C-alpha positions as CSV (number, residue, x, y, z in Angstrom):
1,M,4.6,8.8,4.8
2,S,1.4,9.7,6.6
3,K,-0.6,12.8,5.6
4,L,-3.4,14.1,7.8
5,I,-6.1,16.5,6.6
6,I,-8.1,18.3,9.3
7,P,-11.2,19.9,7.7
8,K,-12.0,23.4,8.9
9,N,-14.6,23.4,11.7
10,Y,-15.1,19.6,11.4
11,K,-17.1,17.9,14.1
12,T,-18.6,14.4,14.0
13,K,-22.4,14.2,13.9
14,F,-22.4,11.1,16.1
15,T,-21.8,10.1,19.7
16,P,-19.5,7.1,20.2
17,Y,-22.6,4.8,20.7
18,E,-24.3,6.3,17.6
19,T,-21.2,5.8,15.6
20,Q,-21.3,2.0,16.2
21,K,-25.0,1.9,15.5
22,A,-24.6,3.9,12.2
23,I,-21.7,1.6,11.1
24,E,-23.9,-1.4,11.7
25,S,-26.8,0.2,9.7
26,V,-24.7,1.1,6.7
27,K,-23.3,-2.4,6.4
28,K,-26.6,-4.1,6.8
29,I,-28.5,-1.8,4.5
30,F,-25.9,-1.6,1.7
31,Q,-25.2,-5.3,1.4
32,K,-28.9,-5.9,1.1
33,N,-29.2,-3.3,-1.6
34,L,-26.1,-4.5,-3.5
35,S,-27.1,-8.2,-3.4
36,I,-30.6,-7.4,-4.8
37,R,-29.4,-5.1,-7.6
38,L,-26.6,-7.4,-8.8
39,N,-28.2,-10.8,-7.9
40,L,-25.6,-11.8,-5.4
41,R,-25.4,-14.4,-2.6
42,R,-23.2,-14.2,0.4
43,V,-20.3,-16.8,0.8
44,S,-17.4,-17.3,3.1
45,A,-13.9,-16.1,2.1
46,P,-10.3,-16.9,3.1
47,L,-8.2,-14.7,5.2
48,F,-5.0,-16.2,3.8
49,V,-4.0,-18.4,0.8
50,G,-1.0,-20.6,0.0
51,S,2.0,-18.6,-1.3
52,D,2.4,-21.1,-4.2
53,T,-1.2,-20.9,-5.6
54,G,-1.0,-17.6,-7.4
55,L,-4.4,-16.7,-5.8
56,N,-3.3,-13.6,-4.0
57,D,-3.7,-10.2,-5.6
58,N,-0.2,-8.7,-6.1
59,L,-1.7,-5.1,-6.4
60,N,1.0,-3.0,-8.0
61,G,3.6,-5.7,-7.8
62,V,5.7,-4.1,-5.0
63,E,3.6,-4.5,-1.9
64,R,4.8,-7.1,0.5
65,P,2.2,-9.6,1.7
66,V,2.2,-10.7,5.3
67,V,3.7,-14.2,5.1
68,F,3.8,-17.0,7.8
69,D,4.7,-20.6,7.8
70,I,2.3,-23.4,8.8
71,K,3.6,-26.0,11.1
72,E,1.5,-28.9,9.9
73,T,1.9,-28.4,6.1
74,G,5.5,-27.1,6.1
75,K,4.4,-24.5,3.5
76,N,4.0,-20.7,3.6
77,A,0.7,-18.9,3.6
78,E,0.1,-15.2,3.0
79,V,-2.7,-12.9,4.2
80,V,-4.7,-11.8,1.2
81,H,-4.3,-8.3,-0.3
82,S,-7.7,-8.8,-1.9
83,L,-9.9,-11.6,-3.2
84,A,-9.8,-10.7,-6.8
85,K,-8.8,-14.2,-8.0
86,C,-10.3,-16.3,-5.1
87,K,-13.8,-15.1,-6.0
88,R,-13.5,-16.3,-9.6
89,M,-12.3,-19.7,-8.3
90,A,-15.3,-19.8,-5.9
91,L,-17.8,-19.2,-8.6
92,Y,-16.4,-22.2,-10.4
93,K,-16.2,-24.4,-7.3
94,Y,-19.8,-23.5,-6.2
95,Q,-21.1,-23.9,-9.8
96,F,-22.8,-20.5,-10.1
97,K,-24.7,-19.9,-13.3
98,T,-24.6,-17.0,-15.7
99,G,-26.1,-13.9,-14.3
100,K,-25.6,-14.9,-10.7
101,G,-22.8,-14.0,-8.3
102,L,-21.5,-13.8,-4.8
103,Y,-20.3,-11.3,-2.3
104,T,-18.3,-11.7,0.8
105,D,-16.6,-9.8,3.7
106,M,-13.0,-9.4,2.8
107,N,-10.4,-8.5,5.5
108,A,-6.8,-7.8,4.6
109,I,-3.6,-6.5,6.0
110,R,-1.6,-4.2,3.6
111,R,1.5,-3.6,5.6
112,D,3.0,-1.1,3.0
113,E,-0.1,1.1,2.7
114,E,0.5,4.8,3.3
115,M,-1.6,6.2,6.1
116,D,-3.8,9.2,5.6
117,N,-7.5,10.1,6.0
118,L,-8.5,7.4,3.5
119,H,-5.9,4.7,3.9
120,S,-5.2,2.2,6.6
121,I,-3.1,-1.0,6.8
122,Y,-6.4,-2.8,7.7
123,V,-8.6,-3.2,4.6
124,D,-12.3,-4.3,4.8
125,Q,-14.3,-4.7,1.6
126,W,-17.4,-6.2,0.2
127,D,-15.8,-8.3,-2.5
128,W,-18.2,-9.4,-5.2
129,E,-18.0,-11.5,-8.4
130,K,-20.6,-12.5,-11.0
131,V,-20.6,-15.0,-13.8
132,I,-21.3,-13.3,-17.2
133,A,-21.8,-14.4,-20.8
134,E,-19.3,-13.9,-23.6
135,Q,-21.5,-11.2,-25.1
136,D,-21.5,-9.3,-21.8
137,R,-17.8,-8.5,-22.1
138,N,-18.4,-5.0,-23.3
139,E,-18.3,-1.4,-22.1
140,E,-22.1,-1.0,-22.1
141,F,-22.6,-3.9,-19.7
142,L,-19.8,-2.5,-17.5
143,K,-21.4,0.9,-17.3
144,N,-24.8,-0.5,-16.5
145,T,-23.4,-2.5,-13.6
146,V,-21.6,0.7,-12.3
147,K,-25.0,2.5,-12.4
148,E,-26.6,-0.3,-10.3
149,I,-23.8,-0.1,-7.7
150,V,-24.1,3.7,-7.5
151,A,-27.9,3.4,-7.1
152,A,-27.3,1.0,-4.1
153,V,-24.9,3.5,-2.5
154,C,-27.5,6.4,-2.9
155,E,-30.3,4.2,-1.6
156,T,-28.2,3.4,1.5
157,K,-27.3,7.1,2.0
158,E,-31.0,8.0,1.9
159,E,-32.0,5.3,4.3
160,L,-29.3,6.4,6.8
161,Q,-30.4,10.0,6.5
162,Y,-33.8,8.9,7.6
163,L,-32.3,7.1,10.6
164,F,-29.9,9.9,11.4
165,P,-31.4,13.3,10.3
166,S,-28.2,15.2,11.2
167,L,-26.7,13.9,7.9
168,T,-27.1,16.4,5.2
169,Y,-24.8,15.8,2.2
170,K,-26.2,14.3,-1.0
171,I,-24.6,11.8,-3.3
172,S,-25.3,12.3,-7.0
173,K,-26.9,9.4,-8.8
174,D,-25.8,10.6,-12.2
175,V,-22.6,8.8,-13.2
176,H,-20.1,10.5,-15.6
177,F,-17.9,8.1,-17.5
178,I,-14.3,9.1,-18.6
179,T,-11.2,7.1,-19.6
180,T,-7.8,7.6,-18.1
181,Q,-6.5,8.8,-21.4
182,E,-9.3,11.3,-21.8
183,L,-8.5,12.6,-18.3
184,E,-4.8,13.0,-19.3
185,D,-5.8,14.8,-22.5
186,L,-8.1,17.1,-20.4
187,Y,-5.5,17.9,-17.7
188,P,-2.0,17.1,-19.3
189,T,0.0,19.1,-16.7
190,L,-1.6,17.5,-13.6
191,S,-0.8,14.3,-11.8
192,P,-3.3,11.4,-12.1
193,K,-4.6,12.1,-8.6
194,E,-4.9,15.8,-9.3
195,R,-6.9,15.0,-12.5
196,E,-9.3,12.9,-10.5
197,N,-9.9,15.7,-8.0
198,E,-10.5,18.3,-10.7
199,Y,-12.9,16.2,-12.7
200,V,-14.8,14.7,-9.7
201,K,-15.3,18.1,-8.0
202,K,-17.1,19.1,-11.2
203,Y,-19.1,16.0,-11.9
204,K,-19.5,14.6,-8.4
205,T,-20.0,10.9,-9.3
206,V,-17.5,9.5,-11.8
207,F,-16.4,6.1,-13.2
208,I,-12.8,6.4,-14.4
209,M,-12.2,3.7,-17.0
210,K,-9.3,1.7,-18.5
211,I,-6.8,1.6,-15.6
212,G,-3.6,-0.4,-15.8
213,G,-2.2,0.3,-19.2
214,I,0.4,2.9,-20.1
215,L,-0.9,6.3,-21.3
216,K,0.4,8.4,-24.2
217,S,2.6,10.3,-21.7
218,G,4.4,7.0,-20.9
219,I,3.0,6.6,-17.4
220,K,0.1,4.7,-15.9
221,H,-2.8,6.4,-14.3
222,D,-2.7,3.8,-11.6
223,G,-1.5,0.3,-11.1
224,R,-3.5,-2.9,-11.7
225,A,-2.4,-6.5,-11.5
226,P,-2.3,-8.0,-15.0
227,D,-4.2,-11.2,-14.2
228,Y,-7.7,-10.2,-13.0
229,D,-9.1,-7.1,-14.6
230,D,-9.2,-6.6,-18.3
231,W,-7.5,-3.2,-18.5
232,D,-9.8,-2.1,-21.3
233,L,-13.0,-3.0,-19.3
234,N,-12.3,-1.9,-15.8
235,G,-12.3,1.3,-13.7
236,D,-12.8,3.0,-10.3
237,I,-16.1,4.5,-8.9
238,V,-15.1,7.8,-7.5
239,I,-17.5,10.2,-5.6
240,Y,-17.0,13.7,-4.4
241,N,-16.4,13.9,-0.6
242,E,-17.8,17.2,0.7
243,V,-16.1,16.8,4.1
244,L,-12.6,16.5,2.7
245,D,-13.3,18.4,-0.6
246,C,-11.7,15.7,-2.7
247,A,-12.2,12.7,-5.0
248,F,-13.1,9.7,-3.0
249,E,-12.7,6.2,-4.4
250,I,-15.1,3.7,-3.1
251,S,-14.7,0.8,-5.6
252,S,-12.2,-0.8,-8.0
253,M,-13.9,-3.1,-10.4
254,G,-14.1,-4.5,-13.9
255,I,-14.8,-7.3,-16.3
256,R,-12.1,-9.9,-15.7
257,V,-9.5,-11.2,-18.1
258,N,-10.2,-13.9,-20.6
259,K,-7.4,-16.0,-22.2
260,E,-6.5,-13.4,-24.8
261,S,-6.4,-10.4,-22.4
262,L,-4.5,-12.4,-19.7
263,L,-1.7,-13.3,-22.1
264,K,-1.5,-9.8,-23.5
265,Q,-1.3,-8.2,-20.0
266,L,1.1,-10.7,-18.6
267,K,3.4,-10.1,-21.5
268,E,3.1,-6.3,-21.2
269,S,3.9,-6.6,-17.4
270,N,6.8,-9.1,-17.9
271,C,4.9,-11.6,-15.8
272,L,4.6,-14.5,-18.3
273,D,6.1,-16.8,-15.7
274,R,2.7,-16.9,-13.9
275,I,1.2,-19.0,-16.6
276,N,2.4,-22.1,-14.8
277,L,0.5,-21.3,-11.6
278,P,-2.7,-23.3,-10.9
279,F,-5.1,-20.4,-11.1
280,H,-3.6,-19.1,-14.4
281,K,-3.6,-22.6,-16.0
282,M,-7.4,-22.8,-15.2
283,L,-7.9,-19.5,-16.9
284,L,-5.9,-20.4,-20.0
285,D,-7.6,-23.7,-20.5
286,K,-11.0,-21.9,-20.0
287,T,-12.0,-24.0,-17.0
288,L,-12.9,-20.9,-15.0
289,P,-16.1,-19.0,-16.0
290,L,-16.1,-15.5,-17.5
291,T,-16.8,-13.0,-14.7
292,M,-16.8,-9.5,-13.6
293,G,-16.4,-8.2,-10.1
294,G,-14.9,-5.7,-7.7
295,G,-14.3,-4.6,-4.2
296,I,-16.3,-1.9,-2.3
297,G,-14.6,-0.5,0.7
298,Q,-16.7,-1.0,3.9
299,S,-14.9,1.5,6.0
300,R,-14.7,3.9,3.0
301,L,-18.4,3.7,2.4
302,C,-19.2,4.2,6.1
303,M,-16.9,7.2,6.2
304,L,-18.6,8.7,3.1
305,I,-22.2,8.1,4.1
306,M,-21.6,9.1,7.8
307,E,-19.8,12.2,6.7
308,M,-16.6,11.4,8.7
309,A,-13.2,13.0,8.2
310,H,-11.0,10.0,8.9
311,I,-11.2,6.3,8.2
312,G,-10.1,5.6,11.7
313,E,-13.4,7.0,13.0
314,V,-15.2,3.9,11.5
315,Q,-12.6,1.1,11.9
316,V,-10.0,-0.1,14.4
317,S,-6.5,0.0,13.2
318,L,-2.9,1.1,14.1
319,W,-1.7,4.6,13.4
320,D,1.5,6.5,13.4
321,D,2.3,9.0,16.2
322,E,1.7,12.0,13.9
323,T,-1.8,10.9,13.0
324,L,-2.7,10.1,16.7
325,K,-1.5,13.5,17.9
326,G,-3.1,15.4,15.0
327,C,-6.5,13.7,15.4
328,A,-6.5,14.1,19.2
329,N,-5.7,17.9,18.9
330,A,-8.6,18.2,16.4
331,G,-11.1,16.3,18.4
332,I,-11.3,13.5,15.9
333,S,-11.9,10.3,17.8
334,L,-10.2,7.2,16.3
335,L,-11.8,3.9,17.2
């Protein structure tokens, strides 16, 4: 079900031509800043993978991938939901060394995605992945990486404000860290999304940690596939969005599973049948390197930095009639 928010007195700060120029600037500047701070190199990425490889991200386990048959192979392929597993395989294939990583442009179709100001069936991200050492699989290393990503975001915002002086909102460089259980303990009567809004409105830039496992209440804060992030060493970067007055997730990331955490999470999720898939076999026999990584929404980041009210102002997608009508009436121009 779509849900459209029209901010009071909202008016874009860009002409149609300036919008395209600003989108180009954000993407060019941010990927430069990110690659320098995390020591990343750009690589190519797949749009689709074989249905029998186990490489696709199954998200919460209920989303349907876009599947099609290939005439020449006689097999099915599916459009990626994300590149969470593909990137780890690429680091192995390209023989990246410890401390070095990759980033790529990820494009996906999520046909079951709800439509609102922040969500579209078209997903574009900078997907990144980095080889780490065994001693780096800890919370301090995770937090330091989060701070580097937030610094890259803030640098990009500052550079864009120089190019487009009409932009006025600031992004806080100070990151506050909190676990999903601490959030639940702090706001026990609120839903997970309401907890995020309350906390992020107060602290502005937040990393919400340990997503995927069941909380004391018996529910999950949010879903995570059991076979890429270590649920004890992951999280979301969430920044306060002044235009929409809400918590605004720009990145899901984490230190990836090792053999022990993979088996634990597969068992907890009743997914032990996956251990026979090619990707999972390579994880279990320790062929694949230890890594960390994440996805950073390209349209999301453009929307935040350019102070836009709807993701459709910075990307081309398809929208339901209610969204089209509501945006037209409010003077919000969807690309």
